[in-house]
ZANUMAR-983617 format. One record per residue: chain; x, y, z of N, C-alpha, C in turn. Coordinates in Angstrom, 1 decimal, always signed. Atoms other than C-alpha are relative to their C-alpha. Layout:
N
[A,[X,Y,Z],[X,Y,Z],[X,Y,Z]]
...
This chain:
137
[A,[+1.0,-1.3,-0.1],[-0.1,+0.1,-0.1],[+0.9,+1.1,+0.1]]
[A,[-0.9,-1.6,-0.2],[+3.0,+2.5,+0.7],[+1.1,-0.3,-1.0]]
[A,[-0.9,-0.2,+1.0],[+5.0,+1.3,-2.1],[+1.0,-0.9,+0.4]]
[A,[-1.3,+0.7,-0.5],[+7.4,-0.7,+0.2],[+0.0,-1.6,-0.7]]
[A,[-0.1,+0.8,+0.3],[+8.7,-4.1,-0.5],[-0.8,-1.4,+1.0]]
[A,[+0.8,+1.1,-1.1],[+6.3,-6.1,+2.3],[-0.9,-0.7,-0.6]]
[A,[+1.0,+1.0,+0.8],[+4.5,-8.8,+1.2],[-0.9,-1.0,+1.3]]
[A,[+0.7,+0.7,-0.8],[+1.5,-10.5,+2.8],[-0.2,-1.3,-0.4]]
[A,[+0.0,+1.5,+0.4],[+1.8,-14.5,+2.8],[-1.3,-0.7,+0.9]]
[A,[+1.1,+0.6,-0.8],[-1.3,-16.0,+3.5],[-0.1,-1.6,+0.2]]
[A,[-0.2,+1.3,-0.1],[-0.2,-19.5,+3.2],[-0.4,-1.0,+1.3]]
[A,[+0.2,+0.6,-1.4],[-0.6,-20.4,+6.9],[-1.2,+0.7,+0.4]]
[A,[+0.9,-0.6,-0.9],[-3.8,-18.6,+7.6],[-1.0,-1.2,+0.1]]
[A,[+1.0,+1.1,-0.3],[-6.1,-20.7,+9.5],[-1.5,+0.8,-0.4]]
[A,[+1.2,-0.4,-0.1],[-9.8,-20.5,+8.9],[-1.1,-1.2,+0.8]]
[A,[+1.4,+0.7,-0.9],[-13.0,-21.6,+11.4],[-1.0,+0.2,-0.5]]
[A,[+1.4,-0.6,+0.3],[-16.5,-22.0,+10.7],[-0.5,-0.5,+1.4]]
[A,[+0.4,+0.2,-1.5],[-17.9,-22.0,+14.3],[-1.4,-0.6,+0.2]]
[A,[+1.0,+1.0,-0.3],[-20.4,-24.8,+13.9],[+0.2,-0.7,+1.1]]
[A,[-0.1,+0.8,-1.1],[-21.2,-27.5,+16.2],[-0.1,-1.4,-0.8]]
[A,[-1.2,+0.0,-0.5],[-18.8,-29.3,+15.7],[+0.6,+1.1,-1.0]]
[A,[-0.5,-0.9,+1.0],[-16.5,-26.7,+14.2],[+0.9,-0.4,-0.8]]
[A,[-0.7,+0.4,+1.1],[-14.9,-27.0,+11.1],[+1.3,+1.1,-0.3]]
[A,[-1.2,-0.8,+0.2],[-11.1,-25.7,+10.4],[+0.7,-0.3,-1.3]]
[A,[-1.0,+0.5,+0.7],[-8.7,-25.4,+8.0],[+1.3,+0.8,-0.5]]
[A,[-1.2,-0.7,+0.2],[-5.0,-24.3,+6.8],[+0.5,-0.8,-0.8]]
[A,[-1.0,+0.4,+0.8],[-2.9,-24.7,+4.0],[-1.1,-0.9,-1.2]]
[A,[+0.7,+0.7,+1.5],[-3.8,-27.0,+0.8],[-1.0,-1.1,+0.8]]
[A,[+1.1,+1.1,-0.3],[-6.9,-29.6,+1.1],[+0.8,-1.1,-1.1]]
[A,[-0.5,+1.0,+0.9],[-5.7,-32.8,-0.9],[-0.4,+0.5,-1.4]]
[A,[+0.8,-0.3,+1.3],[-7.8,-31.8,-3.7],[+0.8,+1.3,-0.8]]
[A,[-0.6,-1.1,+0.1],[-6.2,-28.4,-3.8],[+1.4,-0.1,-0.6]]
[A,[-1.4,+0.3,+0.6],[-2.7,-29.7,-3.8],[+0.1,-0.6,-1.3]]
[A,[-0.2,+1.0,+1.1],[-3.3,-32.1,-6.5],[-0.3,+1.0,-1.5]]
[A,[+0.2,-1.2,+1.0],[-4.8,-29.3,-8.6],[+1.4,+0.8,-0.3]]
[A,[-1.4,-0.9,+0.2],[-1.5,-27.2,-8.2],[+1.2,-1.2,-0.2]]
[A,[-1.1,+0.9,+0.6],[+0.6,-30.4,-9.4],[+1.1,-0.3,+1.2]]
[A,[-0.5,+0.7,-0.9],[+1.7,-31.4,-5.9],[-0.6,-1.3,+0.4]]
[A,[+0.4,+1.3,-0.6],[+1.9,-35.1,-4.8],[+0.1,+0.0,+1.3]]
[A,[+0.1,+0.0,-1.5],[+0.5,-36.0,-1.4],[-0.2,-1.1,+0.6]]
[A,[+0.2,+1.1,-0.9],[+0.3,-38.2,+1.2],[-0.8,+0.3,+1.1]]
[A,[+0.6,-0.6,-1.2],[-2.4,-37.8,+3.6],[-0.6,-1.1,+1.0]]
[A,[+0.6,+0.7,-1.2],[-4.1,-39.5,+6.8],[-0.9,+0.9,+0.5]]
[A,[+1.3,-0.7,-0.8],[-7.4,-38.9,+8.4],[+0.0,-1.0,+1.3]]
[A,[+0.4,+0.8,-1.5],[-7.9,-39.8,+12.2],[-1.1,+0.6,+0.4]]
[A,[+1.4,-0.4,-0.7],[-11.2,-40.0,+13.6],[+0.2,+0.2,+1.3]]
[A,[-0.2,-0.5,-1.1],[-11.9,-38.6,+16.9],[-0.2,-1.1,+0.9]]
[A,[+0.4,+1.1,-0.9],[-12.8,-41.8,+18.5],[+1.2,-0.5,+0.3]]
[A,[-1.5,+0.2,-0.5],[-8.8,-42.2,+18.5],[+0.8,+1.1,+0.8]]
[A,[-0.5,-1.5,-1.0],[-8.3,-38.9,+20.7],[-0.7,-0.2,+1.4]]
[A,[+0.5,+0.0,-1.4],[-8.5,-39.6,+24.3],[-1.1,+1.0,+0.5]]
[A,[+0.8,-1.1,-0.5],[-9.9,-36.0,+25.0],[-1.1,-0.2,-0.1]]
[A,[+0.9,+0.2,+0.5],[-12.6,-36.8,+22.6],[-1.1,-1.0,+0.9]]
[A,[+0.8,+1.1,-0.8],[-13.6,-40.1,+24.5],[-0.4,+0.7,+1.5]]
[A,[+0.4,-0.2,-1.3],[-13.5,-38.4,+28.0],[-1.1,+1.0,-0.3]]
[A,[+0.9,-1.1,+0.0],[-15.6,-35.5,+26.8],[-1.4,-0.6,-1.0]]
[A,[+1.0,+0.5,+0.6],[-18.1,-38.2,+25.2],[-0.7,+0.6,-1.3]]
[A,[+0.2,-0.5,+1.4],[-17.9,-36.4,+21.6],[+1.0,-0.4,-0.9]]
[A,[-1.2,+0.7,+1.4],[-16.1,-38.5,+18.9],[-0.8,+0.6,-1.3]]
[A,[+0.3,-0.2,+1.2],[-17.8,-36.6,+16.1],[+1.0,+0.7,-0.7]]
[A,[-1.3,-1.0,+0.4],[-15.1,-35.5,+13.7],[+1.3,-1.0,-0.6]]
[A,[-1.3,+0.6,+0.9],[-11.8,-36.1,+12.1],[+1.1,+1.1,+0.3]]
[A,[-0.8,-0.8,+0.5],[-8.7,-34.6,+11.8],[+1.0,-0.3,-1.2]]
[A,[-0.5,+0.4,+1.2],[-6.8,-34.8,+8.2],[+1.3,+0.8,-0.1]]
[A,[-1.3,-0.7,+0.2],[-3.2,-34.0,+7.6],[+0.3,-0.6,-1.3]]
[A,[-0.5,-0.4,+1.5],[-1.7,-33.2,+4.0],[+1.1,+0.1,+0.0]]
[A,[-1.3,-0.3,-0.1],[+1.8,-33.8,+3.6],[+0.4,-0.3,-1.6]]
[A,[-0.4,+0.1,+1.5],[+3.8,-33.3,+0.2],[+0.9,-1.7,+0.2]]
[A,[-0.6,+1.4,+0.1],[+4.9,-36.9,-0.8],[+1.5,+0.1,-0.2]]
[A,[-1.6,-0.1,+0.1],[+8.6,-37.7,-0.6],[+0.6,+0.6,+1.4]]
[A,[-0.5,-1.1,-1.0],[+9.4,-34.8,+2.1],[-0.8,-0.6,+1.1]]
[A,[+0.6,+0.0,-1.4],[+6.6,-35.5,+4.4],[-0.4,+1.2,+0.5]]
[A,[+0.2,-1.5,-0.3],[+6.4,-31.7,+4.6],[-1.3,+0.1,+0.4]]
[A,[+1.2,-0.5,-0.1],[+3.1,-30.7,+6.3],[-0.6,+1.0,-0.9]]
[A,[+0.2,-0.9,+1.0],[+1.4,-28.8,+3.7],[-2.0,+0.3,-0.1]]
[A,[+1.5,-0.2,-0.2],[-2.5,-28.9,+4.8],[-0.4,-0.5,+1.1]]
[A,[+0.6,+0.8,-0.7],[-4.7,-29.8,+7.6],[-1.4,+0.5,+0.2]]
[A,[+1.6,-0.4,-0.4],[-8.6,-29.8,+8.0],[-0.4,-0.9,+1.1]]
[A,[+0.8,+0.7,-1.1],[-10.4,-30.6,+11.0],[-1.4,+0.4,+0.5]]
[A,[+1.4,+0.0,-0.5],[-14.0,-31.3,+12.2],[-0.3,-0.5,+1.3]]
[A,[+0.2,+0.8,-1.4],[-14.4,-31.6,+15.9],[-0.4,+1.5,+1.0]]
[A,[+0.3,-0.7,-0.8],[-15.5,-29.7,+18.8],[+0.8,+1.3,+0.3]]
[A,[-1.4,-0.8,-0.4],[-12.3,-27.9,+19.4],[+0.7,+0.3,-1.4]]
[A,[-0.7,-0.1,+1.3],[-11.2,-27.5,+15.6],[+0.8,+1.6,+0.1]]
[A,[-0.7,-1.2,-0.1],[-10.6,-23.8,+16.0],[+1.3,+0.3,+1.1]]
[A,[-1.0,+0.2,-0.8],[-8.2,-24.5,+18.7],[+1.2,-0.7,-0.4]]
[A,[-0.8,+0.3,+0.4],[-6.5,-27.0,+17.1],[+0.8,+0.2,-1.1]]
[A,[-0.5,-0.5,+0.8],[-6.1,-25.3,+13.9],[+1.2,+0.8,+0.1]]
[A,[-1.2,-1.1,-0.3],[-3.6,-22.6,+15.2],[+1.3,-0.9,+0.2]]
[A,[-1.2,+0.8,+0.0],[-1.1,-25.1,+16.2],[+0.7,-0.9,-1.4]]
[A,[-0.7,+0.5,+1.6],[-1.3,-26.7,+12.8],[+0.6,+1.1,-0.9]]
[A,[-0.5,-1.3,+0.9],[-0.7,-23.5,+11.2],[+1.2,+0.3,+0.5]]
[A,[-1.3,-0.1,-0.8],[+2.3,-23.0,+13.6],[+0.9,-1.2,-0.6]]
[A,[-0.7,+1.3,+0.1],[+3.6,-26.5,+12.8],[+0.4,+0.4,-1.8]]
[A,[-0.4,-0.3,+1.8],[+3.4,-25.6,+8.5],[+0.7,+1.1,+0.0]]
[A,[-0.8,-1.5,+0.2],[+4.7,-22.0,+9.3],[+1.7,-0.4,+0.3]]
[A,[-1.5,+0.6,-0.1],[+8.0,-23.9,+10.6],[+0.3,-1.1,-0.8]]
[A,[+0.0,+0.8,+1.0],[+7.6,-26.1,+7.8],[+0.4,-1.5,+0.6]]
[A,[-0.2,+1.5,-0.7],[+7.4,-29.4,+9.8],[-0.6,-1.1,-0.7]]
[A,[+1.0,+1.3,+0.4],[+7.0,-32.9,+8.8],[-0.8,-0.7,+1.0]]
[A,[+1.1,+1.0,-1.1],[+4.7,-35.3,+9.9],[+0.8,-0.4,+0.9]]
[A,[-1.0,+0.3,-1.1],[+7.6,-37.1,+11.5],[+0.3,+0.8,+1.3]]
[A,[-0.3,-1.2,-0.9],[+8.5,-33.7,+13.4],[-1.0,+0.0,+0.8]]
[A,[+1.1,-0.4,-0.9],[+5.0,-33.2,+14.4],[-0.5,-1.1,+1.0]]
[A,[+0.0,+1.4,-1.1],[+4.8,-37.0,+15.9],[+0.6,+0.0,+0.9]]
[A,[-1.2,+0.1,-1.2],[+7.9,-36.4,+17.9],[-0.3,+1.0,+0.7]]
[A,[+0.3,-1.2,-1.2],[+6.4,-33.3,+19.6],[-0.6,-0.7,+1.1]]
[A,[+1.0,+0.6,-1.3],[+5.4,-33.9,+23.1],[-1.1,+1.4,+0.0]]
[A,[+1.3,-0.6,-0.5],[+1.8,-32.6,+23.8],[-0.4,-0.1,+1.2]]
[A,[+0.9,+0.4,-0.9],[-0.1,-32.5,+26.7],[-1.0,-0.9,-0.1]]
[A,[+1.1,+1.1,-0.1],[-2.2,-35.4,+27.5],[-1.5,+0.4,+0.2]]
[A,[+1.2,-0.2,-0.4],[-5.9,-35.2,+27.5],[-0.3,+1.2,-0.8]]
[A,[+0.3,-1.2,+0.4],[-5.9,-32.3,+25.2],[-0.8,-0.4,-1.5]]
[A,[+0.8,+0.3,+1.4],[-8.0,-32.2,+21.8],[+1.2,+0.2,-1.0]]
[A,[-1.0,-0.4,+0.7],[-4.8,-30.7,+20.3],[+1.1,-1.2,-0.3]]
[A,[-0.6,+0.9,+0.2],[-3.0,-33.8,+20.9],[-0.3,-1.2,-1.3]]
[A,[+0.2,+0.7,+1.1],[-4.8,-35.2,+18.2],[+0.8,-0.2,-1.5]]
[A,[-1.2,-0.3,+1.1],[-2.4,-33.5,+15.7],[+0.9,-0.9,+0.0]]
[A,[-1.3,+0.8,-0.1],[+0.3,-35.7,+17.1],[-0.7,-1.3,-0.5]]
[A,[+0.7,+1.5,+0.3],[-1.9,-38.8,+17.0],[-0.4,+0.1,-1.9]]
[A,[+0.4,-0.1,+1.3],[-3.0,-37.9,+13.2],[+1.4,-0.3,-0.5]]
[A,[-1.4,+0.3,+0.8],[+0.8,-37.7,+12.2],[+0.6,-1.2,+0.5]]
[A,[-0.6,+1.2,-0.4],[+1.7,-40.7,+14.1],[-0.6,-1.3,-0.9]]
[A,[+0.6,+1.2,+0.7],[-0.7,-42.6,+12.0],[+0.7,-0.3,-1.5]]
[A,[-1.1,-0.2,+1.2],[+1.9,-41.8,+8.8],[+0.9,-1.3,+0.3]]
[A,[-1.0,+1.5,-0.1],[+4.1,-44.8,+10.4],[-0.9,-1.0,+1.1]]
[A,[+0.9,+1.1,-1.0],[+1.7,-46.8,+12.9],[-1.5,+0.3,+0.2]]
[A,[+1.8,-0.1,-0.4],[-1.7,-47.8,+14.0],[-0.5,+0.7,+1.2]]
[A,[+0.1,-0.7,-1.1],[-2.5,-45.4,+16.7],[-1.2,-0.8,+0.8]]
[A,[+1.2,+0.7,-0.9],[-5.6,-47.5,+17.7],[+0.4,-1.1,+0.8]]
[A,[-0.7,+1.0,-0.9],[-3.1,-49.9,+18.9],[+1.1,+0.7,+1.2]]
[A,[-0.8,-0.6,-1.2],[-1.3,-47.4,+21.5],[-0.9,+0.0,+1.1]]
[A,[+0.9,+0.2,-1.2],[-2.6,-47.5,+25.2],[-0.3,+1.4,-0.2]]
[A,[+0.4,-1.0,-0.3],[-4.3,-44.4,+26.3],[+1.1,+0.8,+0.2]]
[A,[-0.9,-0.9,-0.1],[-1.2,-42.7,+27.2],[+1.6,-0.5,-0.6]]
[A,[-1.3,+0.1,+1.0],[+1.6,-43.9,+24.7],[+0.0,+1.1,-1.0]]
[A,[-0.2,-0.9,+1.4],[+3.0,-42.2,+21.8],[+1.3,+0.9,+0.6]]
């Protein structure tokens, strides 16, 4: 606006629809990535695999991670969950830091939080999280 070199990068701008459950997204969906010529690898974790959702007796929804094939770099996250708006900001930060799904899976998340679902979703790229105990990972 003032003629400077500043640029606005909206690649990691999260969006939330405050329905019940909430719908949130950041980055590419799998379809958008394919249209852009990006080969992807993705996983979807249903909320019945997230301990906080089980404790809340509300397992409606999922968390989907979209990674760039080969590198595993996280390029998109979609979530339908009661707290999707809270989850998506952590996803946006992970994308901004150019994390891979493996790096996200290796992070420490507080147990019994909805955002822990991001870690569990990332772990699905290498293991079956349904086989984990409630506190494993």
